[in-house]
Every structure is written in C-alpha cells, then in structure tokens.
C-alpha positions in Angstrom: -63.3 -131.9 164.7 -59.6 -131.7 165.6 -57.1 -134.3 166.8 -53.8 -133.6 168.4 -52.2 -136.3 166.1 -53.3 -139.1 163.8 -53.2 -141.7 166.5 -55.8 -139.8 168.5 -58.4 -141.2 166.0 -58.5 -144.1 168.6 -60.6 -141.8 170.7 -63.4 -142.5 168.2 -65.4 -145.6 168.9 -64.6 -147.1 165.5 -60.9 -147.6 166.3 -58.5 -149.0 168.8 -54.8 -148.4 169.3 -52.9 -151.7 169.5 -49.2 -151.8 169.8 -49.0 -148.3 168.5 -51.1 -149.0 165.4 -54.6 -147.9 164.6 -57.0 -150.9 164.2 -60.7 -151.2 163.4 -62.5 -151.8 166.7 -65.9 -152.7 165.2 -65.4 -155.5 162.6 -69.0 -155.3 161.6 -67.9 -152.3 159.5 -65.8 -154.5 157.3 -65.4 -155.4 154.5 -64.2 -152.2 152.9 -62.8 -151.3 149.4 -60.3 -148.4 149.2 -60.7 -147.0 145.7 -57.6 -144.9 145.6 -54.1 -146.0 146.7 -50.6 -146.0 145.3 -47.3 -147.8 145.9 -43.9 -146.4 145.3 -43.3 -145.5 141.7 -40.0 -145.3 139.7 -39.1 -143.0 136.8 -36.1 -142.9 134.5 -34.3 -145.7 136.5 -35.7 -149.2 137.0 -37.5 -149.9 140.3 -34.9 -150.5 143.0 -37.1 -151.1 145.9 -38.3 -154.5 147.3 -41.8 -153.5 146.6 -43.2 -156.5 148.5 -41.4 -155.8 151.8 -42.8 -155.3 155.2 -39.4 -154.9 156.8 -40.3 -151.5 158.4 -43.5 -149.7 159.1 -45.0 -147.4 156.4 -44.2 -143.7 156.7 -47.0 -141.6 155.4 -46.3 -138.3 153.9 -48.6 -136.8 156.5 -47.0 -138.2 159.7 -49.3 -139.9 162.2 -47.4 -138.5 165.1 -46.8 -134.9 166.1 -49.2 -133.3 163.5 -52.5 -131.7 164.4 -55.3 -133.2 162.2 -58.2 -130.9 161.4 -61.1 -132.8 159.8 -62.8 -129.6 158.6 -60.1 -128.6 156.0 -58.8 -130.3 152.9 -56.5 -133.0 154.3 -53.3 -131.7 152.7 -53.7 -128.4 154.6 -52.5 -130.3 157.7 -49.0 -130.7 156.2 -46.3 -128.6 157.8 -43.8 -126.7 155.5 -41.2 -129.4 156.4 -43.7 -132.2 155.5 -44.2 -130.6 152.1 -40.5 -130.1 151.4 -39.8 -133.7 152.4 -42.7 -135.1 150.3 -41.7 -133.2 147.1 -38.1 -134.2 147.5 -39.2 -137.8 148.0 -41.5 -137.9 145.0 -39.1 -136.3 142.6 -35.5 -137.2 143.5 -36.0 -140.3 145.5 -38.0 -141.9 142.6 -34.5 -142.5 141.1 -33.3 -144.5 144.1 -34.4 -147.0 146.7 -34.2 -144.4 149.5 -36.4 -141.8 151.2 -39.8 -142.3 152.7 -41.0 -144.1 149.6 -38.9 -147.1 150.6 -41.7 -148.0 152.9 -44.5 -147.6 150.4 -44.7 -151.2 149.5 -47.5 -153.6 148.8 -46.6 -155.4 152.0 -47.1 -152.3 154.1 -50.3 -151.4 152.3 -51.8 -154.8 152.9 -50.8 -154.7 156.6 -52.7 -151.4 157.1 -55.6 -152.9 155.1 -55.8 -155.9 157.4 -55.8 -153.7 160.5 -58.7 -151.6 159.2 -60.9 -154.3 157.7 -60.1 -153.2 154.1 -60.6 -156.2 151.9 -59.4 -154.7 148.6 -57.5 -151.7 147.5 -57.4 -150.2 144.0 -53.7 -149.5 143.3 -53.1 -146.7 140.8 -49.9 -146.5 138.8 -48.9 -143.3 136.9 -46.6 -143.6 133.8 -45.0 -141.1 131.5 -44.8 -141.7 127.7 -41.3 -143.2 128.2 -38.9 -144.2 131.0 -41.4 -145.6 133.4 -43.1 -149.0 133.8 -45.2 -148.6 136.9 -48.3 -150.1 135.4 -46.5 -153.3 134.6 -45.1 -153.5 138.2 -48.6 -153.1 139.7 -50.2 -155.6 137.3 -47.5 -158.2 137.9 -47.8 -157.8 141.7 -51.6 -158.2 141.6 -51.6 -161.6 139.9 -50.9 -163.3 143.2 -52.8 -160.9 145.5 -56.5 -160.9 145.5 -56.6 -158.0 147.8 -55.2 -155.7 145.1 -57.4 -154.3 142.3 -54.8 -153.2 139.7 -55.3 -150.3 137.4 -53.2 -149.6 134.3 -51.6 -146.4 133.1 -51.1 -145.4 129.4 -50.0 -141.9 128.7 -51.9 -140.4 125.8 -48.6 -139.4 124.1 -47.0 -142.9 124.5 -46.1 -144.8 121.4 -48.7 -147.4 120.3 -51.3 -146.4 122.9 -53.8 -149.1 121.8 -51.2 -151.8 121.9 -50.1 -150.7 125.4 -53.7 -150.6 126.6 -54.4 -154.1 125.3 -51.2 -155.5 126.9 -52.3 -154.0 130.3 -55.8 -155.4 129.9 -54.4 -158.8 129.2 -52.3 -158.5 132.3 -55.5 -157.8 134.4 -55.9 -154.0 134.4 -59.4 -153.1 135.8 -59.3 -149.5 134.7 -56.9 -146.7 133.7 -55.5 -143.9 135.8 -55.1 -140.4 134.4 -53.3 -137.7 136.4 -53.2 -134.4 134.5 -50.9 -132.6 137.0 -48.3 -135.4 137.0 -48.6 -136.5 133.3 -48.8 -132.9 132.2 -51.8 -133.2 130.0 -55.3 -131.7 130.2 -58.2 -134.1 130.6 -59.7 -132.8 127.4 -56.6 -133.1 125.3 -57.4 -134.7 121.9 -55.1 -137.6 122.5 -56.6 -138.2 125.9 -60.0 -138.1 124.3 -58.9 -140.9 121.9 -57.7 -142.9 124.9 -61.1 -142.7 126.6 -62.8 -144.0 123.4 -60.4 -147.0 123.6 -61.2 -147.5 127.2 -65.0 -147.4 126.5 -64.6 -150.1 123.8 -62.9 -152.3 126.5 -65.4 -151.3 129.2 -62.6 -149.9 131.4 -63.4 -147.2 133.9 -61.1 -144.1 134.0 -60.0 -142.8 137.4 -58.9 -139.2 137.2 -56.9 -137.2 139.7 -59.6 -134.4 139.6 -59.1 -130.9 140.7 -56.4 -128.6 142.1 -55.1 -129.5 145.5 -53.2 -126.3 146.2 -49.7 -127.8 146.8 -48.9 -128.8 143.2 -46.7 -126.7 140.8 -48.6 -123.9 139.0 -48.7 -125.8 135.7 -50.2 -128.9 137.4 -52.8 -126.7 139.1 -53.9 -125.2 135.8 -54.1 -128.6 134.1 -56.2 -130.0 137.0 -59.0 -127.4 136.8 -62.3 -129.3 137.0 -63.8 -127.3 134.0 -61.5 -129.4 131.7 -63.2 -132.7 132.8 -66.7 -132.0 131.5 -65.9 -132.6 127.8 -64.5 -136.1 128.3 -67.5 -136.9 130.6 -70.1 -135.5 128.2 -68.7 -136.9 125.0 -68.0 -140.4 126.3 -71.2 -141.5 128.0 -70.2 -145.2 127.7 -67.1 -144.6 129.9 -67.4 -144.6 133.7 -65.3 -141.7 135.0 -64.3 -141.7 138.7 -63.4 -138.2 139.9 -60.6 -138.8 142.4 -60.7 -136.5 145.4 -64.2 -135.4 144.3 -62.7 -132.4 142.5 -60.3 -131.6 145.4 -60.6 -127.9 146.1 -63.2 -127.5 143.4 -65.6 -130.1 144.9 -68.8 -128.1 144.0 -68.1 -128.5 140.3 -67.3 -132.2 140.6 -70.5 -132.7 142.6 -72.5 -130.9 139.9 -71.1 -133.3 137.3 -72.1 -136.3 139.4 -75.6 -135.0 139.6 -75.9 -134.3 135.9 -74.0 -137.2 134.3 -74.9 -140.8 135.1 -71.3 -142.0 134.1 -69.6 -140.1 137.0 -68.5 -141.6 140.3 -67.0 -139.5 143.1 -64.2 -140.8 145.3 -63.8 -139.0 148.6 -60.1 -138.9 149.5 -58.8 -135.7 150.9 -62.2 -134.0 151.4 -63.1 -132.4 154.7 -65.8 -134.0 156.9 -68.2 -131.2 156.0 -67.7 -131.9 152.3 -68.0 -135.6 152.7 -71.3 -135.1 154.5 -72.5 -132.9 151.6 -71.3 -135.4 148.9 -73.2 -138.2 150.7 -76.3 -136.0 151.1 -76.4 -134.7 147.5 -74.7 -137.1 145.1 -76.4 -140.2 143.8 -75.8 -142.7 146.6 -74.8 -145.6 144.3 -72.0 -143.5 142.7 -69.8 -142.5 145.7 -66.8 -144.5 146.9 -64.4 -144.3 149.8 -60.7 -143.7 148.9 -57.6 -142.7 150.8 -54.7 -141.7 148.6 -52.4 -144.0 150.6 -49.4 -143.6 151.3 -49.9 -139.8 151.4 -52.3 -140.4 154.3 -53.2 -143.2 156.7 -56.2 -145.1 155.5 -58.0 -144.4 158.8 -58.5 -140.6 158.1 -60.9 -141.0 155.2 -62.5 -144.0 156.8 -63.3 -142.1 159.9 -65.0 -139.3 157.9 -67.2 -141.7 156.1 -68.1 -143.5 159.3 -69.0 -140.3 161.1 -71.0 -139.0 158.1 -73.0 -142.3 157.9 -73.5 -143.0 161.6 -77.3 -143.0 161.2 -77.5 -144.7 157.7 -76.0 -148.1 157.6 -77.1 -148.8 154.1 -75.5 -145.7 152.8 -72.3 -146.6 154.7 -72.3 -150.1 153.1 -72.7 -148.6 149.6 -69.9 -146.1 150.0 -67.4 -148.4 151.8 -68.0 -151.5 149.7 -71.0 -152.1 147.4 -70.5 -149.3 144.9 -66.9 -150.1 144.3 -67.6 -153.9 144.3 -70.2 -153.3 141.5 -67.9 -151.0 139.5 -64.9 -153.3 139.7 -66.9 -156.5 139.3 -65.9 -158.0 142.6 -67.6 -161.2 143.8 
C-alpha cells in the first residue's frame, strides 16, 4: 500500500482532511492510547523552547507533504537523504538551542494532533544522560496539569545516585522508565542497567525499551540495539514488564519470539510495516500488543492506519491494541 504523500491517508475511510490536517472520520474508533511519543529534548544547555506552545504547526521529521509513503517497508525507509541530514542535525546541534524543527515538538502540538485523531492519552518518553540533561523532570512537571499525558521517567544507569533519582521521579508521577541503548550508549544487559531494572521491579514500574536496530543510527548505536542483548534482562527480571518499543525494529522476528516465550513482554508497533503489524497481531499474545507512533518523527496517523487496516475484521482486537492493553498496563481509569 503506497501513498503519494502523508495527507493521502485521507483516502482511507478512517480519516478526513480538514483545513489541511488529517482528522479521524470515524469517532467510534476512539479513545486511543499512543504508547510511544516524545517532545523536544535538551542536552548540555537548559531547555530554551516554550514547550507548551501551539504557535505553529508541528513539523514531523518525515514530512507529510511531498514524500511517498510505502506501508510495506519499515517507516524510516521513507526518509529522503535530505530528511535524514536535517533530522540528525536537528537532534544533535539544535538540542543546544531553541531552533530547528524541534521548536515545533511541543506538548501543545502533540495534544492538538491527539485531539484530531481521537487519541485520549499519549505516553511521553524522555531520554537523559548521566549528566547535563533534565528531560525527565520537564516531562513530569508538564504532566501534572495534563491528564492526557502519561509521563515516563529516565534514569541513566551510570548516573549518580540512581535509586535516589528513580524515587524522585516516582514521587513526581513517573509511570515507567525509558531506556534507549543507542542514545544512552549502554547495552540493555549492562550490569548497571540490570540493577536499574531490579529497582524498577521493586517499584512496579514498567521499562519501555527502544528495541532493535533501525538502520539509520550510528554504527555503535546499531550494535548496542541488537535484540539479542534484551533477552537477559527479560529472563532474569520476570517481575518487570518490558515494553519492546518498535517491536524490535528491523529484528522484529526475535522480539516477537520473546513476546511468545516471556509473559512479561509487551510489543509496541511504531515503525513496523503493515505486513509486520499484521503478523504481530496474528501471532503475539493479543493482550500484550500496543499502538505507538514515535511522534514527532512521524505523524500519529501512520501507525494508527496500519492498526486499523490490520484489525478491520476484529473489533475486539482493535480495542485491545488501541486502548485496553495500554490502559491496563498504565493503570488508567
């Protein structure tokens, strides 16, 4: 299934195009929980953005206009070379400023897109280094006054006073912990990471991994994200729920195998092709699969469309993947 550009998703019966924006046409599909989003993050320098702003529309790293969208390949394969250059510059150098595309990656713009698509809650995932970043505190502070945001924390396993930081974030409302091996430069089975999982288990916090290589990360990040490194944490911490973000990305088969063999594994579908989403929904335990998008890398409609297409003849499975499974895991009313 191929679209000339992102806005052509309005050709599907699920969506309308209203004032140049994709909206959910069938409101019976709502409510939805997006289990994988981010807002702009800052490193080294303090956050300089108005992180609540809706002053200008969100610019996704995969543009909605002028980019052919093929649903049968991993989603980032739709990036042009220019898109990738711009994204990498934005994520690295612009994280020191208030400029670039990331200036539009605000909570306000996330919530606007959510409202248009019937998404009731989004899990917002910060990523912190051992020092010189406070992204978790920003997310947790924002979420206090926004019921639509399910905030996660981020404690780097090499941070000073890991247990103290974790407890502070729990007190601020963290509903889980995000681990990103490729960005945080640490393997999932690192001994210090293993200690962090034990602490999360004691506090009944799920861990959401970036799981698997995506093909556009630096060589070191690709090596650190190999899905083989995730089995030890899963196997040795049965009391911890591990969410495999992107369902293992380009190594989906291995992540799917873990979900089949370990009852403490959830899969989250962002980035996967329509064919792989169908296979995940066909083979994985139906109560442990969740919809996610990786916003602002992609518009939330891309992953939503794939789940809707794949569940067109199974409304109960659709409800589980779009809402019930996440609501149960994150203890939503």
